[in-house]
C-alpha positions, -999 to +999 in steps of 0.1 A: -041-157+065-055-123+074-070-095+053-055-060+056-070-029+040-047-001+032-062+034+025-048+067+013-059+102+006-076+108-027-057+123-057-056+161-054-075+180-081-043+196-093-027+162-101-034+135-127-024+101-113-026+071-137-026+047-108-014+040-072+011+011-067+015-006-034+049-021-027+062-045+000+100-040-002+108-040-040+078-061-049+046-045-063+017-062-045-013-042-057-024-015-081-054+008-078-068+032-104-081+066-091-106+074-077-101+041-057-084+050-024-079+015-008-068-020-015-074-052+006-045-076+007-044-112+020-013-116+041+005-144+060+008-141+097+041-124+097+051-088+099+046-068+067+056-032+057+041-014+027+045+019+009+025+035-019+036+054-050+015+075-073+021+070-110+017+098-136+027+105-172+049+135-182+044+157-212+066+134-233+044+104-225+069+089-201+055+072-170+071+081-136+065+071-100+065+094-070+087+089-040+075+065-014+046+074+009+050+070+046+053+033+054+028+013+073+036-019+091+013-047+103+023-076+126+000-104+138-011-103+174+012-121+199-002-152+216-012-148+253+016-149+279+021-180+300-012-195+310-016-207+346-041-230+363 
């Protein structure tokens, strides 16, 4: 297992996010409440790709998510090439 920390820019003063959700594919893997701007995930040693979405509430009280952020991918390091004597 490895620990990966994902970070993002803070919420702009002109917006009112309720939370930030981190997704891997369609699966929500973490939630952060502003002003928090990072999460640390424990991941298996396989490639992973995440996106973030901010969540807000409209004037009718309905919750909505933003579009996906840019994606970030992590892959474990490759083992060394052929070793020689």
